C-alpha positions as CSV (number, residue, x, y, z in Angstrom):
1,S,17.8,-10.6,15.4
2,R,15.6,-13.7,14.7
3,R,16.3,-15.5,17.8
4,R,16.3,-12.3,19.9
5,H,12.5,-12.2,19.3
6,T,11.1,-16.0,19.2
7,R,8.3,-14.9,21.8
8,Y,7.4,-12.6,19.3
9,W,7.3,-14.8,16.6
10,R,5.4,-17.3,18.6
11,D,3.1,-15.0,20.3
12,W,1.7,-13.6,17.4
13,S,2.7,-16.0,13.8
14,S,1.2,-19.2,12.2
15,D,3.2,-21.1,10.3
16,V,2.7,-19.2,7.2
17,C,5.7,-17.3,5.7
18,S,7.9,-18.7,8.9
19,S,10.8,-19.1,6.6
20,D,10.5,-15.4,5.2
21,L,9.9,-13.7,8.2
22,V,12.5,-10.8,9.3
23,F,12.2,-8.1,11.7
24,L,13.2,-3.9,10.3
25,T,16.2,-2.9,11.5
26,E,15.4,0.7,11.3
27,K,14.1,1.8,14.9
28,A,12.2,5.1,13.1
29,V,9.7,2.3,11.7
30,T,7.2,1.7,14.0
31,E,3.8,1.3,12.7
32,S,4.8,0.4,9.2
33,S,1.3,1.4,7.8
34,G,2.2,0.8,4.0
35,L,4.4,-1.2,1.7
36,A,5.3,-0.9,-2.1
37,A,8.4,-2.9,-3.7
38,S,10.5,-0.9,-5.1
39,R,10.2,-0.4,-9.6
40,R,13.2,1.1,-9.1
41,T,16.2,-2.0,-8.0
42,T,15.6,-5.1,-7.6
43,D,15.0,-6.7,-4.3
44,R,14.1,-3.1,-2.2
45,F,10.9,-2.3,-0.4
46,W,9.6,1.6,0.9
47,T,7.6,1.5,4.0
48,H,6.1,4.7,6.1
49,N,4.7,5.0,9.8
50,D,1.1,5.4,10.7
51,S,-0.5,8.7,11.9
52,G,1.2,11.3,14.1
53,G,4.6,10.2,12.2
54,Q,6.9,12.4,10.2
55,A,6.4,12.9,6.6
56,K,9.1,10.2,5.8
57,L,9.3,6.9,3.7
58,F,12.3,4.1,4.7
59,A,13.9,1.7,2.5
60,F,14.8,-1.2,3.1
61,D,15.6,-4.9,1.4
62,S,14.3,-8.2,1.9
63,T,16.1,-9.3,4.8
64,G,15.1,-5.8,6.4
65,R,18.6,-4.0,6.3
66,S,17.8,-0.2,6.3
67,T,19.1,1.5,2.5
68,G,17.5,4.9,2.1
69,R,14.7,7.4,3.4
70,V,13.1,10.2,2.0
71,Q,12.1,13.2,3.4
72,I,9.0,14.4,1.8
73,H,9.1,18.3,2.0
74,S,5.1,20.2,2.1
75,A,3.5,17.1,2.5
76,K,1.7,16.7,5.2
77,A,1.3,13.5,7.3
78,V,-2.2,13.1,8.7
79,D,-2.8,10.0,8.7
80,W,-1.0,7.6,6.1
81,E,-2.0,4.3,5.9
82,D,-0.7,3.3,2.3
83,M,1.5,3.6,-0.4
84,A,2.0,2.0,-3.7
85,S,4.7,1.4,-6.4
86,Y,4.1,1.9,-10.3
87,V,6.3,2.3,-13.7
88,D,4.7,5.1,-15.3
89,S,5.6,6.3,-19.4
90,G,9.0,4.0,-18.2
91,V,9.2,6.1,-15.0
92,P,9.1,4.4,-11.8
93,R,6.8,6.2,-9.2
94,L,5.0,6.1,-6.3
95,L,1.9,6.9,-4.4
96,V,1.4,7.5,-0.5
97,A,-1.7,8.7,0.7
98,D,-2.8,10.3,3.4
99,C,-6.2,8.5,3.8
100,G,-6.8,7.3,7.7
101,D,-9.8,8.9,8.4
102,N,-11.5,7.0,11.8
103,G,-13.9,10.0,12.4
104,R,-15.1,10.3,9.1
105,K,-14.5,14.2,9.7
106,R,-12.2,15.0,6.9
107,S,-13.6,16.8,4.0
108,C,-11.5,15.8,1.9
109,M,-7.9,13.0,1.8
110,T,-4.8,13.4,0.3
111,L,-2.7,11.7,-2.7
112,Y,0.9,12.7,-3.0
113,L,2.4,11.0,-6.5
114,M,6.3,11.6,-7.1
115,D,9.5,10.3,-8.5
116,E,10.8,7.2,-7.2
117,P,13.3,8.3,-5.7
118,D,17.1,5.9,-5.2
119,P,15.8,3.1,-2.4
120,N,20.0,3.2,-1.0
121,S,20.2,6.3,0.0
122,T,19.1,9.4,1.6
123,H,16.6,11.7,-0.4
124,T,14.8,14.6,0.2
125,V,11.9,15.6,-2.1
126,S,10.6,18.9,-3.2
127,P,7.2,20.0,-3.3
128,Q,7.6,21.1,-7.2
129,D,8.7,17.5,-7.7
130,L,4.9,16.5,-6.4
131,T,1.7,16.2,-7.9
132,V,-0.9,16.3,-5.1
133,L,-4.3,14.9,-5.3
134,S,-7.4,16.0,-2.9
135,V,-10.1,13.3,-3.2
136,I,-13.5,13.5,-2.1
137,Y,-15.8,10.9,-1.6
138,P,-19.1,11.2,-3.1
139,D,-21.5,9.9,-0.3
140,G,-19.5,11.6,2.4
141,P,-16.2,11.4,4.3
142,R,-14.6,7.5,4.4
143,D,-11.8,5.9,6.9
144,C,-9.5,4.3,4.1
145,E,-6.3,2.4,4.6
146,A,-5.9,0.4,1.1
147,V,-4.6,2.4,-1.5
148,A,-4.0,0.6,-4.8
149,V,-2.7,1.4,-8.6
150,D,-2.9,0.3,-12.0
151,P,-1.0,2.2,-14.5
152,K,-2.5,0.5,-17.9
153,R,-6.2,0.6,-16.7
154,K,-4.8,4.3,-15.6
155,K,-6.5,4.0,-12.2
156,I,-6.2,4.3,-8.6
157,L,-8.2,2.2,-6.3
158,L,-9.2,2.7,-2.8
159,V,-11.5,0.5,-0.7
160,T,-13.2,1.4,2.3
161,K,-12.6,0.4,5.9
162,S,-14.9,-0.8,8.3
163,F,-16.0,-2.8,11.3
164,L,-19.0,-4.2,9.5
165,P,-18.6,-6.3,6.2
166,V,-19.6,-3.6,4.1
167,V,-17.2,-1.8,2.2
168,G,-16.6,0.1,-0.7
169,V,-14.5,0.3,-3.4
170,Y,-13.9,3.6,-5.2
171,T,-11.4,4.9,-8.5
172,I,-10.1,8.0,-9.5
173,P,-8.0,8.6,-12.7
174,L,-4.4,8.2,-12.6
175,P,-2.6,11.1,-13.7
176,S,0.0,11.4,-16.5
177,R,3.4,11.8,-15.5
178,G,3.0,14.1,-18.2
179,D,6.0,16.7,-19.5
180,G,7.8,19.2,-18.6
181,T,7.0,20.6,-14.5
182,L,5.6,17.8,-12.7
183,T,3.9,19.7,-9.9
184,M,-0.3,19.4,-10.2
185,R,-2.8,20.2,-8.0
186,H,-5.7,19.0,-8.4
187,K,-9.7,18.0,-6.6
188,V,-11.0,15.1,-7.6
189,T,-14.4,13.2,-6.6
190,A,-13.9,9.4,-6.5
191,K,-15.9,7.2,-8.0
192,R,-18.0,4.0,-6.2
193,I,-17.9,1.2,-8.1
194,A,-18.6,-2.1,-5.9
195,T,-19.2,-3.0,-2.1
196,L,-17.0,-6.1,-1.0
197,T,-18.1,-7.7,1.9
198,I,-14.6,-7.7,3.8
199,P,-14.7,-6.2,7.4
200,L,-11.5,-4.6,8.3
201,V,-9.6,-3.7,5.2
202,T,-5.8,-2.5,5.8
203,A,-4.3,-3.2,2.6
204,M,-4.2,-3.4,-0.9
205,D,-2.0,-3.8,-3.7
206,I,-2.3,-4.7,-7.7
207,N,-0.1,-7.3,-9.8
208,Q,1.2,-5.1,-11.9
209,Q,1.9,-8.3,-14.3
210,N,-1.3,-9.4,-14.4
211,G,-3.9,-7.4,-12.3
212,D,-4.9,-9.3,-9.6
213,V,-5.6,-7.2,-6.8
214,W,-5.0,-8.2,-3.4
215,V,-7.2,-6.7,-0.7
216,A,-6.0,-7.7,3.3
217,G,-7.5,-7.1,6.6
218,Y,-6.0,-8.3,9.5
219,F,-5.6,-12.3,9.6
220,Q,-7.0,-13.4,5.4
221,A,-6.1,-11.3,2.4
222,F,-8.3,-12.0,-0.3
223,C,-7.2,-12.1,-4.0
224,F,-9.5,-11.0,-7.3
225,T,-8.6,-12.8,-10.4
226,C,-8.4,-10.6,-13.4
227,E,-8.8,-12.5,-16.6
228,H,-7.5,-9.8,-19.1
229,R,-5.6,-6.6,-18.7
230,T,-8.3,-4.8,-19.7
231,M,-11.2,-6.4,-17.6
232,S,-13.3,-3.7,-16.1
233,F,-12.8,-3.2,-12.3
234,T,-16.6,-3.6,-11.5
235,D,-16.4,-6.8,-13.2
236,Q,-13.2,-7.9,-11.3
237,F,-14.4,-7.2,-8.4
238,A,-17.8,-9.1,-8.8
239,A,-16.0,-12.3,-9.2
240,L,-15.8,-14.7,-5.7
241,P,-11.9,-14.2,-4.7
242,Q,-9.5,-16.7,-3.6
243,P,-9.2,-16.5,0.1
244,I,-5.4,-16.1,1.6
245,E,-4.3,-16.8,4.7
246,L,-1.7,-14.0,6.9
247,P,0.7,-15.1,9.0
248,R,-1.2,-14.6,12.8
249,W,0.8,-11.2,13.4
250,R,-0.7,-8.7,15.4
251,Q,-1.4,-6.4,13.7
252,I,-0.9,-6.5,9.6
253,E,-1.8,-3.5,7.8
254,A,-0.2,-3.2,4.8
255,I,0.7,-5.8,1.3
256,A,2.8,-5.1,-1.8
257,I,3.5,-7.6,-4.5
258,D,7.1,-7.3,-6.0
259,P,7.9,-7.0,-9.3
260,S,8.4,-11.2,-9.4
261,Q,4.0,-11.5,-8.3
262,R,5.4,-12.6,-4.7
263,P,3.3,-10.9,-2.1
264,W,4.5,-9.3,1.4
265,V,3.2,-8.0,4.5
266,T,5.0,-5.9,7.4
267,S,2.8,-5.6,11.0
268,E,2.5,-2.7,13.1
269,G,4.8,-3.1,16.7
270,V,8.6,-3.3,17.6
271,P,10.4,-4.2,16.0
272,T,8.6,-4.3,12.7
273,P,7.8,-7.7,11.2
274,F,8.1,-8.6,7.7
275,G,7.9,-11.4,5.5
276,R,6.9,-13.2,1.6
277,I,2.9,-14.9,1.9
278,P,4.6,-18.3,-0.4
279,N,0.6,-19.4,-1.1
280,Q,-0.1,-17.7,-4.3
281,P,-3.7,-17.6,-6.4
282,D,-4.2,-20.6,-9.0
283,N,-4.1,-19.0,-12.5
């Protein structure tokens, strides 16, 4: 597939991560808008389509080979824009964010949390296996394409998107997986904690080992270093981030930090490009 799609690579990429470029074999993935590294199985990743798609997740490995898929019953895919993986009480979990709002008309956005299914097979997730959060912004509707989870600080992070270089950073408490039934439906108001001067934010993830936060746009990512794991997000986002160049792909919409602390990205398009960013922040 590398040879077949050489033109795509020449048109839309730089030398960044060229040795790691592959294309997803799953033809149903046409607009990869979220990306998460599996916390259950080594060398597995999850993605989903953008708005207009079905409530499905697709699993694949680092070569782009499709390995599994998940249908989420009762979930709506109004405008899925990001996802995240984390571990809660020793259990691998996934979060899927129906958070896009280009017209800023949605009264609330929805987050779906669940135990991570086996990425090597086909599954369905039942309503009773979901935690559903209806999130309201304190300052009115916002478009958002970047969500991340930090179980150590027990927070879900959201960064809004704007053409202007002024975006908000919000947090909500991360609900515990708990015991017994997992079914929970909550309404929660996000708290604004910071303002960033980054335009067109499309993706975010947290390094689960050291707490670094990666915020990405179409052509550049920014790593906000965490000095210690009890550092507040307010202080972390107040510091100057390290810029990281991204491959010059058509439209990078997703980023994920795997358990080995390596960053990966996907881009919208058919076939879907997927690759690792070798650049690491100075620690």
